[in-house]
mmCIF file of the N, C-alpha and C atoms, coordinates in Angstrom:
data_MODEL
# 
_entry.id   MODEL 
# 
loop_
_atom_site.group_PDB 
_atom_site.id 
_atom_site.type_symbol 
_atom_site.label_atom_id 
_atom_site.label_alt_id 
_atom_site.label_comp_id 
_atom_site.label_asym_id 
_atom_site.label_entity_id 
_atom_site.label_seq_id 
_atom_site.pdbx_PDB_ins_code 
_atom_site.Cartn_x 
_atom_site.Cartn_y 
_atom_site.Cartn_z 
_atom_site.occupancy 
_atom_site.B_iso_or_equiv 
_atom_site.pdbx_formal_charge 
_atom_site.auth_seq_id 
_atom_site.auth_comp_id 
_atom_site.auth_asym_id 
_atom_site.auth_atom_id 
_atom_site.pdbx_PDB_model_num 
ATOM 1   N N  . UNK A 1 1  ? 45.211 -43.746 -34.587 1.00 0.00 ? 1  UNK A N  1 
ATOM 2   C CA . UNK A 1 1  ? 44.668 -44.346 -33.727 1.00 0.00 ? 1  UNK A CA 1 
ATOM 3   C C  . UNK A 1 1  ? 44.791 -45.869 -33.670 1.00 0.00 ? 1  UNK A C  1 
ATOM 4   N N  . UNK A 1 2  ? 45.345 -46.505 -32.996 1.00 0.00 ? 2  UNK A N  1 
ATOM 5   C CA . UNK A 1 2  ? 45.548 -47.976 -33.298 1.00 0.00 ? 2  UNK A CA 1 
ATOM 6   C C  . UNK A 1 2  ? 44.570 -49.045 -32.283 1.00 0.00 ? 2  UNK A C  1 
ATOM 7   N N  . UNK A 1 3  ? 44.202 -49.387 -32.957 1.00 0.00 ? 3  UNK A N  1 
ATOM 8   C CA . UNK A 1 3  ? 42.740 -50.726 -32.164 1.00 0.00 ? 3  UNK A CA 1 
ATOM 9   C C  . UNK A 1 3  ? 42.733 -51.592 -32.676 1.00 0.00 ? 3  UNK A C  1 
ATOM 10  N N  . UNK A 1 4  ? 41.976 -52.983 -32.624 1.00 0.00 ? 4  UNK A N  1 
ATOM 11  C CA . UNK A 1 4  ? 41.796 -54.228 -32.781 1.00 0.00 ? 4  UNK A CA 1 
ATOM 12  C C  . UNK A 1 4  ? 40.529 -54.625 -33.007 1.00 0.00 ? 4  UNK A C  1 
ATOM 13  N N  . UNK A 1 5  ? 40.259 -55.615 -33.460 1.00 0.00 ? 5  UNK A N  1 
ATOM 14  C CA . UNK A 1 5  ? 39.110 -56.303 -33.591 1.00 0.00 ? 5  UNK A CA 1 
ATOM 15  C C  . UNK A 1 5  ? 38.536 -56.238 -32.180 1.00 0.00 ? 5  UNK A C  1 
ATOM 16  N N  . UNK A 1 6  ? 37.151 -56.153 -31.897 1.00 0.00 ? 6  UNK A N  1 
ATOM 17  C CA . UNK A 1 6  ? 36.432 -56.338 -30.575 1.00 0.00 ? 6  UNK A CA 1 
ATOM 18  C C  . UNK A 1 6  ? 36.894 -55.188 -29.612 1.00 0.00 ? 6  UNK A C  1 
ATOM 19  N N  . UNK A 1 7  ? 37.737 -54.346 -30.021 1.00 0.00 ? 7  UNK A N  1 
ATOM 20  C CA . UNK A 1 7  ? 38.188 -53.044 -29.085 1.00 0.00 ? 7  UNK A CA 1 
ATOM 21  C C  . UNK A 1 7  ? 36.977 -52.417 -28.686 1.00 0.00 ? 7  UNK A C  1 
ATOM 22  N N  . UNK A 1 8  ? 36.786 -51.710 -27.524 1.00 0.00 ? 8  UNK A N  1 
ATOM 23  C CA . UNK A 1 8  ? 35.881 -50.500 -27.205 1.00 0.00 ? 8  UNK A CA 1 
ATOM 24  C C  . UNK A 1 8  ? 36.319 -49.183 -27.396 1.00 0.00 ? 8  UNK A C  1 
ATOM 25  N N  . UNK A 1 9  ? 35.952 -48.544 -28.546 1.00 0.00 ? 9  UNK A N  1 
ATOM 26  C CA . UNK A 1 9  ? 36.529 -47.103 -29.032 1.00 0.00 ? 9  UNK A CA 1 
ATOM 27  C C  . UNK A 1 9  ? 35.964 -46.211 -28.580 1.00 0.00 ? 9  UNK A C  1 
ATOM 28  N N  . UNK A 1 10 ? 36.439 -45.078 -28.006 1.00 0.00 ? 10 UNK A N  1 
ATOM 29  C CA . UNK A 1 10 ? 35.293 -43.904 -28.101 1.00 0.00 ? 10 UNK A CA 1 
ATOM 30  C C  . UNK A 1 10 ? 36.037 -42.801 -28.556 1.00 0.00 ? 10 UNK A C  1 
ATOM 31  N N  . UNK A 1 11 ? 35.673 -42.036 -29.291 1.00 0.00 ? 11 UNK A N  1 
ATOM 32  C CA . UNK A 1 11 ? 36.169 -40.859 -30.196 1.00 0.00 ? 11 UNK A CA 1 
ATOM 33  C C  . UNK A 1 11 ? 35.383 -39.525 -29.886 1.00 0.00 ? 11 UNK A C  1 
ATOM 34  N N  . UNK A 1 12 ? 36.081 -38.787 -29.558 1.00 0.00 ? 12 UNK A N  1 
ATOM 35  C CA . UNK A 1 12 ? 35.471 -37.161 -29.227 1.00 0.00 ? 12 UNK A CA 1 
ATOM 36  C C  . UNK A 1 12 ? 36.057 -36.202 -30.209 1.00 0.00 ? 12 UNK A C  1 
ATOM 37  N N  . UNK A 1 13 ? 34.714 -35.124 -30.819 1.00 0.00 ? 13 UNK A N  1 
ATOM 38  C CA . UNK A 1 13 ? 35.076 -34.548 -31.853 1.00 0.00 ? 13 UNK A CA 1 
ATOM 39  C C  . UNK A 1 13 ? 34.549 -33.295 -31.650 1.00 0.00 ? 13 UNK A C  1 
ATOM 40  N N  . UNK A 1 14 ? 35.311 -32.295 -31.380 1.00 0.00 ? 14 UNK A N  1 
ATOM 41  C CA . UNK A 1 14 ? 35.377 -30.966 -30.822 1.00 0.00 ? 14 UNK A CA 1 
ATOM 42  C C  . UNK A 1 14 ? 35.214 -29.726 -32.119 1.00 0.00 ? 14 UNK A C  1 
ATOM 43  N N  . UNK A 1 15 ? 34.280 -29.063 -32.283 1.00 0.00 ? 15 UNK A N  1 
ATOM 44  C CA . UNK A 1 15 ? 34.091 -28.078 -33.335 1.00 0.00 ? 15 UNK A CA 1 
ATOM 45  C C  . UNK A 1 15 ? 34.447 -26.688 -32.692 1.00 0.00 ? 15 UNK A C  1 
ATOM 46  N N  . UNK A 1 16 ? 35.665 -25.949 -33.272 1.00 0.00 ? 16 UNK A N  1 
ATOM 47  C CA . UNK A 1 16 ? 35.827 -24.780 -32.586 1.00 0.00 ? 16 UNK A CA 1 
ATOM 48  C C  . UNK A 1 16 ? 34.924 -23.593 -32.929 1.00 0.00 ? 16 UNK A C  1 
ATOM 49  N N  . UNK A 1 17 ? 35.515 -22.695 -32.876 1.00 0.00 ? 17 UNK A N  1 
ATOM 50  C CA . UNK A 1 17 ? 35.111 -21.318 -33.707 1.00 0.00 ? 17 UNK A CA 1 
ATOM 51  C C  . UNK A 1 17 ? 34.774 -20.909 -35.028 1.00 0.00 ? 17 UNK A C  1 
ATOM 52  N N  . UNK A 1 18 ? 34.184 -22.309 -35.887 1.00 0.00 ? 18 UNK A N  1 
ATOM 53  C CA . UNK A 1 18 ? 34.285 -22.141 -37.369 1.00 0.00 ? 18 UNK A CA 1 
ATOM 54  C C  . UNK A 1 18 ? 32.737 -21.715 -37.756 1.00 0.00 ? 18 UNK A C  1 
ATOM 55  N N  . UNK A 1 19 ? 32.792 -20.923 -38.732 1.00 0.00 ? 19 UNK A N  1 
ATOM 56  C CA . UNK A 1 19 ? 31.423 -20.324 -39.217 1.00 0.00 ? 19 UNK A CA 1 
ATOM 57  C C  . UNK A 1 19 ? 30.398 -21.528 -39.656 1.00 0.00 ? 19 UNK A C  1 
ATOM 58  N N  . UNK A 1 20 ? 31.307 -22.385 -40.862 1.00 0.00 ? 20 UNK A N  1 
ATOM 59  C CA . UNK A 1 20 ? 30.703 -23.455 -41.037 1.00 0.00 ? 20 UNK A CA 1 
ATOM 60  C C  . UNK A 1 20 ? 30.551 -24.763 -40.627 1.00 0.00 ? 20 UNK A C  1 
ATOM 61  N N  . UNK A 1 21 ? 29.456 -25.531 -40.734 1.00 0.00 ? 21 UNK A N  1 
ATOM 62  C CA . UNK A 1 21 ? 29.327 -27.100 -40.073 1.00 0.00 ? 21 UNK A CA 1 
ATOM 63  C C  . UNK A 1 21 ? 30.407 -27.699 -40.686 1.00 0.00 ? 21 UNK A C  1 
ATOM 64  N N  . UNK A 1 22 ? 30.495 -28.963 -40.000 1.00 0.00 ? 22 UNK A N  1 
ATOM 65  C CA . UNK A 1 22 ? 31.210 -30.060 -40.658 1.00 0.00 ? 22 UNK A CA 1 
ATOM 66  C C  . UNK A 1 22 ? 30.656 -31.236 -40.207 1.00 0.00 ? 22 UNK A C  1 
ATOM 67  N N  . UNK A 1 23 ? 30.974 -32.446 -41.091 1.00 0.00 ? 23 UNK A N  1 
ATOM 68  C CA . UNK A 1 23 ? 30.046 -33.774 -41.080 1.00 0.00 ? 23 UNK A CA 1 
ATOM 69  C C  . UNK A 1 23 ? 31.438 -34.252 -40.897 1.00 0.00 ? 23 UNK A C  1 
ATOM 70  N N  . UNK A 1 24 ? 31.299 -35.328 -39.639 1.00 0.00 ? 24 UNK A N  1 
ATOM 71  C CA . UNK A 1 24 ? 32.305 -36.246 -39.545 1.00 0.00 ? 24 UNK A CA 1 
ATOM 72  C C  . UNK A 1 24 ? 31.917 -37.635 -39.711 1.00 0.00 ? 24 UNK A C  1 
ATOM 73  N N  . UNK A 1 25 ? 32.683 -38.704 -40.281 1.00 0.00 ? 25 UNK A N  1 
ATOM 74  C CA . UNK A 1 25 ? 32.364 -40.212 -40.410 1.00 0.00 ? 25 UNK A CA 1 
ATOM 75  C C  . UNK A 1 25 ? 33.265 -40.810 -40.610 1.00 0.00 ? 25 UNK A C  1 
ATOM 76  N N  . UNK A 1 26 ? 33.156 -42.295 -40.234 1.00 0.00 ? 26 UNK A N  1 
ATOM 77  C CA . UNK A 1 26 ? 33.981 -43.015 -40.265 1.00 0.00 ? 26 UNK A CA 1 
ATOM 78  C C  . UNK A 1 26 ? 33.283 -44.413 -41.018 1.00 0.00 ? 26 UNK A C  1 
ATOM 79  N N  . UNK A 1 27 ? 33.941 -44.836 -42.098 1.00 0.00 ? 27 UNK A N  1 
ATOM 80  C CA . UNK A 1 27 ? 33.632 -45.660 -43.219 1.00 0.00 ? 27 UNK A CA 1 
ATOM 81  C C  . UNK A 1 27 ? 33.457 -46.917 -42.432 1.00 0.00 ? 27 UNK A C  1 
ATOM 82  N N  . UNK A 1 28 ? 32.670 -47.884 -42.810 1.00 0.00 ? 28 UNK A N  1 
ATOM 83  C CA . UNK A 1 28 ? 32.534 -49.342 -42.140 1.00 0.00 ? 28 UNK A CA 1 
ATOM 84  C C  . UNK A 1 28 ? 32.266 -49.369 -40.739 1.00 0.00 ? 28 UNK A C  1 
ATOM 85  N N  . UNK A 1 29 ? 32.071 -48.469 -39.777 1.00 0.00 ? 29 UNK A N  1 
ATOM 86  C CA . UNK A 1 29 ? 31.707 -48.507 -38.556 1.00 0.00 ? 29 UNK A CA 1 
ATOM 87  C C  . UNK A 1 29 ? 30.472 -47.611 -38.273 1.00 0.00 ? 29 UNK A C  1 
ATOM 88  N N  . UNK A 1 30 ? 29.757 -47.909 -37.172 1.00 0.00 ? 30 UNK A N  1 
ATOM 89  C CA . UNK A 1 30 ? 28.594 -47.339 -36.785 1.00 0.00 ? 30 UNK A CA 1 
ATOM 90  C C  . UNK A 1 30 ? 28.209 -47.417 -35.125 1.00 0.00 ? 30 UNK A C  1 
ATOM 91  N N  . UNK A 1 31 ? 27.715 -46.140 -34.715 1.00 0.00 ? 31 UNK A N  1 
ATOM 92  C CA . UNK A 1 31 ? 27.500 -45.681 -33.427 1.00 0.00 ? 31 UNK A CA 1 
ATOM 93  C C  . UNK A 1 31 ? 26.244 -45.730 -33.188 1.00 0.00 ? 31 UNK A C  1 
ATOM 94  N N  . UNK A 1 32 ? 25.933 -45.782 -31.814 1.00 0.00 ? 32 UNK A N  1 
ATOM 95  C CA . UNK A 1 32 ? 24.320 -45.187 -31.325 1.00 0.00 ? 32 UNK A CA 1 
ATOM 96  C C  . UNK A 1 32 ? 24.463 -43.884 -31.285 1.00 0.00 ? 32 UNK A C  1 
ATOM 97  N N  . UNK A 1 33 ? 23.247 -43.119 -31.707 1.00 0.00 ? 33 UNK A N  1 
ATOM 98  C CA . UNK A 1 33 ? 22.922 -41.881 -31.625 1.00 0.00 ? 33 UNK A CA 1 
ATOM 99  C C  . UNK A 1 33 ? 23.358 -41.368 -30.471 1.00 0.00 ? 33 UNK A C  1 
ATOM 100 N N  . UNK A 1 34 ? 22.639 -41.927 -29.366 1.00 0.00 ? 34 UNK A N  1 
ATOM 101 C CA . UNK A 1 34 ? 22.657 -41.422 -27.994 1.00 0.00 ? 34 UNK A CA 1 
ATOM 102 C C  . UNK A 1 34 ? 23.612 -42.964 -26.968 1.00 0.00 ? 34 UNK A C  1 
ATOM 103 N N  . UNK A 1 35 ? 24.552 -42.853 -27.055 1.00 0.00 ? 35 UNK A N  1 
ATOM 104 C CA . UNK A 1 35 ? 25.357 -44.014 -26.261 1.00 0.00 ? 35 UNK A CA 1 
ATOM 105 C C  . UNK A 1 35 ? 24.502 -44.769 -25.232 1.00 0.00 ? 35 UNK A C  1 
ATOM 106 N N  . UNK A 1 36 ? 23.830 -44.093 -24.479 1.00 0.00 ? 36 UNK A N  1 
ATOM 107 C CA . UNK A 1 36 ? 23.076 -44.744 -23.104 1.00 0.00 ? 36 UNK A CA 1 
ATOM 108 C C  . UNK A 1 36 ? 21.766 -45.396 -23.519 1.00 0.00 ? 36 UNK A C  1 
ATOM 109 N N  . UNK A 1 37 ? 21.114 -44.879 -24.978 1.00 0.00 ? 37 UNK A N  1 
ATOM 110 C CA . UNK A 1 37 ? 19.845 -45.521 -25.419 1.00 0.00 ? 37 UNK A CA 1 
ATOM 111 C C  . UNK A 1 37 ? 19.992 -46.110 -26.565 1.00 0.00 ? 37 UNK A C  1 
ATOM 112 N N  . UNK A 1 38 ? 19.633 -47.745 -26.233 1.00 0.00 ? 38 UNK A N  1 
ATOM 113 C CA . UNK A 1 38 ? 19.992 -48.876 -27.258 1.00 0.00 ? 38 UNK A CA 1 
ATOM 114 C C  . UNK A 1 38 ? 19.144 -48.678 -28.112 1.00 0.00 ? 38 UNK A C  1 
ATOM 115 N N  . UNK A 1 39 ? 17.618 -47.822 -27.994 1.00 0.00 ? 39 UNK A N  1 
ATOM 116 C CA . UNK A 1 39 ? 16.744 -47.781 -29.299 1.00 0.00 ? 39 UNK A CA 1 
ATOM 117 C C  . UNK A 1 39 ? 16.926 -46.495 -30.027 1.00 0.00 ? 39 UNK A C  1 
ATOM 118 N N  . UNK A 1 40 ? 17.980 -45.669 -29.660 1.00 0.00 ? 40 UNK A N  1 
ATOM 119 C CA . UNK A 1 40 ? 18.472 -44.543 -30.390 1.00 0.00 ? 40 UNK A CA 1 
ATOM 120 C C  . UNK A 1 40 ? 18.549 -44.468 -32.074 1.00 0.00 ? 40 UNK A C  1 
ATOM 121 N N  . UNK A 1 41 ? 18.979 -45.605 -32.360 1.00 0.00 ? 41 UNK A N  1 
ATOM 122 C CA . UNK A 1 41 ? 19.343 -45.975 -33.589 1.00 0.00 ? 41 UNK A CA 1 
ATOM 123 C C  . UNK A 1 41 ? 21.147 -45.684 -34.159 1.00 0.00 ? 41 UNK A C  1 
ATOM 124 N N  . UNK A 1 42 ? 21.430 -46.424 -35.139 1.00 0.00 ? 42 UNK A N  1 
ATOM 125 C CA . UNK A 1 42 ? 22.585 -46.279 -35.656 1.00 0.00 ? 42 UNK A CA 1 
ATOM 126 C C  . UNK A 1 42 ? 22.965 -45.298 -36.283 1.00 0.00 ? 42 UNK A C  1 
ATOM 127 N N  . UNK A 1 43 ? 24.092 -44.631 -36.408 1.00 0.00 ? 43 UNK A N  1 
ATOM 128 C CA . UNK A 1 43 ? 24.656 -43.870 -37.530 1.00 0.00 ? 43 UNK A CA 1 
ATOM 129 C C  . UNK A 1 43 ? 26.103 -44.014 -37.816 1.00 0.00 ? 43 UNK A C  1 
ATOM 130 N N  . UNK A 1 44 ? 26.854 -43.797 -38.874 1.00 0.00 ? 44 UNK A N  1 
ATOM 131 C CA . UNK A 1 44 ? 28.356 -43.492 -39.491 1.00 0.00 ? 44 UNK A CA 1 
ATOM 132 C C  . UNK A 1 44 ? 28.498 -42.316 -39.544 1.00 0.00 ? 44 UNK A C  1 
ATOM 133 N N  . UNK A 1 45 ? 27.848 -41.239 -39.376 1.00 0.00 ? 45 UNK A N  1 
ATOM 134 C CA . UNK A 1 45 ? 28.299 -39.782 -39.442 1.00 0.00 ? 45 UNK A CA 1 
ATOM 135 C C  . UNK A 1 45 ? 27.539 -38.929 -38.572 1.00 0.00 ? 45 UNK A C  1 
ATOM 136 N N  . UNK A 1 46 ? 28.315 -37.761 -38.248 1.00 0.00 ? 46 UNK A N  1 
ATOM 137 C CA . UNK A 1 46 ? 27.522 -37.000 -37.723 1.00 0.00 ? 46 UNK A CA 1 
ATOM 138 C C  . UNK A 1 46 ? 28.038 -35.400 -38.042 1.00 0.00 ? 46 UNK A C  1 
ATOM 139 N N  . UNK A 1 47 ? 27.019 -34.653 -37.923 1.00 0.00 ? 47 UNK A N  1 
ATOM 140 C CA . UNK A 1 47 ? 27.176 -33.248 -38.285 1.00 0.00 ? 47 UNK A CA 1 
ATOM 141 C C  . UNK A 1 47 ? 27.261 -32.560 -37.169 1.00 0.00 ? 47 UNK A C  1 
ATOM 142 N N  . UNK A 1 48 ? 28.241 -31.646 -37.079 1.00 0.00 ? 48 UNK A N  1 
ATOM 143 C CA . UNK A 1 48 ? 28.756 -30.756 -35.919 1.00 0.00 ? 48 UNK A CA 1 
ATOM 144 C C  . UNK A 1 48 ? 28.874 -29.457 -36.238 1.00 0.00 ? 48 UNK A C  1 
ATOM 145 N N  . UNK A 1 49 ? 28.153 -28.348 -35.653 1.00 0.00 ? 49 UNK A N  1 
ATOM 146 C CA . UNK A 1 49 ? 28.073 -26.821 -35.993 1.00 0.00 ? 49 UNK A CA 1 
ATOM 147 C C  . UNK A 1 49 ? 29.230 -26.114 -34.965 1.00 0.00 ? 49 UNK A C  1 
ATOM 148 N N  . UNK A 1 50 ? 29.063 -24.844 -34.622 1.00 0.00 ? 50 UNK A N  1 
ATOM 149 C CA . UNK A 1 50 ? 29.804 -23.985 -34.094 1.00 0.00 ? 50 UNK A CA 1 
ATOM 150 C C  . UNK A 1 50 ? 29.553 -24.472 -32.576 1.00 0.00 ? 50 UNK A C  1 
ATOM 151 N N  . UNK A 1 51 ? 31.107 -24.509 -32.027 1.00 0.00 ? 51 UNK A N  1 
ATOM 152 C CA . UNK A 1 51 ? 31.157 -25.024 -30.728 1.00 0.00 ? 51 UNK A CA 1 
ATOM 153 C C  . UNK A 1 51 ? 30.284 -25.948 -29.978 1.00 0.00 ? 51 UNK A C  1 
ATOM 154 N N  . UNK A 1 52 ? 30.286 -26.996 -31.112 1.00 0.00 ? 52 UNK A N  1 
ATOM 155 C CA . UNK A 1 52 ? 29.552 -28.447 -30.419 1.00 0.00 ? 52 UNK A CA 1 
ATOM 156 C C  . UNK A 1 52 ? 30.613 -29.527 -30.092 1.00 0.00 ? 52 UNK A C  1 
ATOM 157 N N  . UNK A 1 53 ? 30.297 -30.437 -29.316 1.00 0.00 ? 53 UNK A N  1 
ATOM 158 C CA . UNK A 1 53 ? 31.222 -31.519 -29.126 1.00 0.00 ? 53 UNK A CA 1 
ATOM 159 C C  . UNK A 1 53 ? 30.252 -33.061 -29.286 1.00 0.00 ? 53 UNK A C  1 
ATOM 160 N N  . UNK A 1 54 ? 30.548 -34.087 -29.702 1.00 0.00 ? 54 UNK A N  1 
ATOM 161 C CA . UNK A 1 54 ? 30.113 -35.269 -29.550 1.00 0.00 ? 54 UNK A CA 1 
ATOM 162 C C  . UNK A 1 54 ? 31.124 -36.028 -29.313 1.00 0.00 ? 54 UNK A C  1 
ATOM 163 N N  . UNK A 1 55 ? 30.554 -37.433 -28.599 1.00 0.00 ? 55 UNK A N  1 
ATOM 164 C CA . UNK A 1 55 ? 31.369 -38.739 -28.162 1.00 0.00 ? 55 UNK A CA 1 
ATOM 165 C C  . UNK A 1 55 ? 30.717 -39.960 -28.770 1.00 0.00 ? 55 UNK A C  1 
ATOM 166 N N  . UNK A 1 56 ? 31.605 -40.575 -29.675 1.00 0.00 ? 56 UNK A N  1 
ATOM 167 C CA . UNK A 1 56 ? 31.027 -41.660 -30.179 1.00 0.00 ? 56 UNK A CA 1 
ATOM 168 C C  . UNK A 1 56 ? 31.829 -42.912 -29.610 1.00 0.00 ? 56 UNK A C  1 
ATOM 169 N N  . UNK A 1 57 ? 30.632 -43.548 -29.234 1.00 0.00 ? 57 UNK A N  1 
ATOM 170 C CA . UNK A 1 57 ? 31.175 -44.938 -28.482 1.00 0.00 ? 57 UNK A CA 1 
ATOM 171 C C  . UNK A 1 57 ? 30.623 -46.241 -29.376 1.00 0.00 ? 57 UNK A C  1 
ATOM 172 N N  . UNK A 1 58 ? 31.961 -47.131 -29.703 1.00 0.00 ? 58 UNK A N  1 
ATOM 173 C CA . UNK A 1 58 ? 31.714 -48.136 -30.783 1.00 0.00 ? 58 UNK A CA 1 
ATOM 174 C C  . UNK A 1 58 ? 32.277 -49.391 -30.282 1.00 0.00 ? 58 UNK A C  1 
ATOM 175 N N  . UNK A 1 59 ? 32.245 -50.656 -30.680 1.00 0.00 ? 59 UNK A N  1 
ATOM 176 C CA . UNK A 1 59 ? 33.280 -51.764 -30.693 1.00 0.00 ? 59 UNK A CA 1 
ATOM 177 C C  . UNK A 1 59 ? 33.643 -51.957 -32.119 1.00 0.00 ? 59 UNK A C  1 
ATOM 178 N N  . UNK A 1 60 ? 34.427 -52.148 -32.756 1.00 0.00 ? 60 UNK A N  1 
ATOM 179 C CA . UNK A 1 60 ? 35.116 -52.322 -33.608 1.00 0.00 ? 60 UNK A CA 1 
ATOM 180 C C  . UNK A 1 60 ? 34.919 -53.933 -33.972 1.00 0.00 ? 60 UNK A C  1 
ATOM 181 N N  . UNK A 1 61 ? 33.982 -53.922 -34.977 1.00 0.00 ? 61 UNK A N  1 
ATOM 182 C CA . UNK A 1 61 ? 33.728 -55.249 -35.737 1.00 0.00 ? 61 UNK A CA 1 
ATOM 183 C C  . UNK A 1 61 ? 34.642 -56.153 -36.144 1.00 0.00 ? 61 UNK A C  1 
ATOM 184 N N  . UNK A 1 62 ? 34.687 -57.716 -36.507 1.00 0.00 ? 62 UNK A N  1 
ATOM 185 C CA . UNK A 1 62 ? 35.506 -58.080 -37.130 1.00 0.00 ? 62 UNK A CA 1 
ATOM 186 C C  . UNK A 1 62 ? 35.111 -58.158 -38.727 1.00 0.00 ? 62 UNK A C  1 
ATOM 187 N N  . UNK A 1 63 ? 35.786 -58.073 -39.380 1.00 0.00 ? 63 UNK A N  1 
ATOM 188 C CA . UNK A 1 63 ? 35.709 -57.967 -40.863 1.00 0.00 ? 63 UNK A CA 1 
ATOM 189 C C  . UNK A 1 63 ? 35.222 -59.184 -41.755 1.00 0.00 ? 63 UNK A C  1 
ATOM 190 N N  . UNK A 1 64 ? 34.259 -59.244 -42.348 1.00 0.00 ? 64 UNK A N  1 
ATOM 191 C CA . UNK A 1 64 ? 33.861 -60.457 -42.885 1.00 0.00 ? 64 UNK A CA 1 
ATOM 192 C C  . UNK A 1 64 ? 34.796 -61.213 -43.741 1.00 0.00 ? 64 UNK A C  1 
ATOM 193 N N  . UNK A 1 65 ? 34.980 -62.320 -43.812 1.00 0.00 ? 65 UNK A N  1 
ATOM 194 C CA . UNK A 1 65 ? 36.088 -62.970 -44.432 1.00 0.00 ? 65 UNK A CA 1 
ATOM 195 C C  . UNK A 1 65 ? 37.251 -62.447 -44.316 1.00 0.00 ? 65 UNK A C  1 
ATOM 196 N N  . UNK A 1 66 ? 37.666 -61.935 -43.360 1.00 0.00 ? 66 UNK A N  1 
ATOM 197 C CA . UNK A 1 66 ? 38.956 -61.330 -42.897 1.00 0.00 ? 66 UNK A CA 1 
ATOM 198 C C  . UNK A 1 66 ? 39.654 -62.373 -42.336 1.00 0.00 ? 66 UNK A C  1 
ATOM 199 N N  . UNK A 1 67 ? 41.067 -62.798 -43.342 1.00 0.00 ? 67 UNK A N  1 
ATOM 200 C CA . UNK A 1 67 ? 41.699 -64.114 -42.572 1.00 0.00 ? 67 UNK A CA 1 
ATOM 201 C C  . UNK A 1 67 ? 43.290 -63.481 -42.145 1.00 0.00 ? 67 UNK A C  1 
ATOM 202 N N  . UNK A 1 68 ? 43.518 -62.099 -42.407 1.00 0.00 ? 68 UNK A N  1 
ATOM 203 C CA . UNK A 1 68 ? 44.818 -61.961 -42.159 1.00 0.00 ? 68 UNK A CA 1 
ATOM 204 C C  . UNK A 1 68 ? 44.728 -60.981 -40.681 1.00 0.00 ? 68 UNK A C  1 
ATOM 205 N N  . UNK A 1 69 ? 43.642 -61.212 -40.105 1.00 0.00 ? 69 UNK A N  1 
ATOM 206 C CA . UNK A 1 69 ? 43.626 -60.805 -38.495 1.00 0.00 ? 69 UNK A CA 1 
ATOM 207 C C  . UNK A 1 69 ? 43.840 -59.136 -38.763 1.00 0.00 ? 69 UNK A C  1 
ATOM 208 N N  . UNK A 1 70 ? 44.067 -58.233 -39.810 1.00 0.00 ? 70 UNK A N  1 
ATOM 209 C CA . UNK A 1 70 ? 43.947 -56.882 -39.800 1.00 0.00 ? 70 UNK A CA 1 
ATOM 210 C C  . UNK A 1 70 ? 42.634 -56.252 -40.458 1.00 0.00 ? 70 UNK A C  1 
ATOM 211 N N  . UNK A 1 71 ? 42.591 -55.323 -40.055 1.00 0.00 ? 71 UNK A N  1 
ATOM 212 C CA . UNK A 1 71 ? 41.524 -54.557 -40.588 1.00 0.00 ? 71 UNK A CA 1 
ATOM 213 C C  . UNK A 1 71 ? 42.058 -52.703 -41.026 1.00 0.00 ? 71 UNK A C  1 
ATOM 214 N N  . UNK A 1 72 ? 41.453 -52.311 -41.686 1.00 0.00 ? 72 UNK A N  1 
ATOM 215 C CA . UNK A 1 72 ? 41.592 -50.821 -42.089 1.00 0.00 ? 72 UNK A CA 1 
ATOM 216 C C  . UNK A 1 72 ? 40.675 -50.217 -42.015 1.00 0.00 ? 72 UNK A C  1 
ATOM 217 N N  . UNK A 1 73 ? 40.153 -49.186 -41.041 1.00 0.00 ? 73 UNK A N  1 
ATOM 218 C CA . UNK A 1 73 ? 39.135 -48.298 -41.221 1.00 0.00 ? 73 UNK A CA 1 
ATOM 219 C C  . UNK A 1 73 ? 39.538 -47.060 -41.576 1.00 0.00 ? 73 UNK A C  1 
# 
């Protein structure tokens, strides 16, 4: 996935028919637990069990001290 600092990104996670749960995380990024509720709290990880789906909406932040205008998450 290619995106730039300040871009709005939506990530959708779908879990199929797996017996075990899975943990999805993106290091260096955070999103609201409930996208439409500003007081729902931030997280950078989401647990998903059988037949669950989640949508994460986030805005890519600038990296502190980044002078190369490139970021890798």
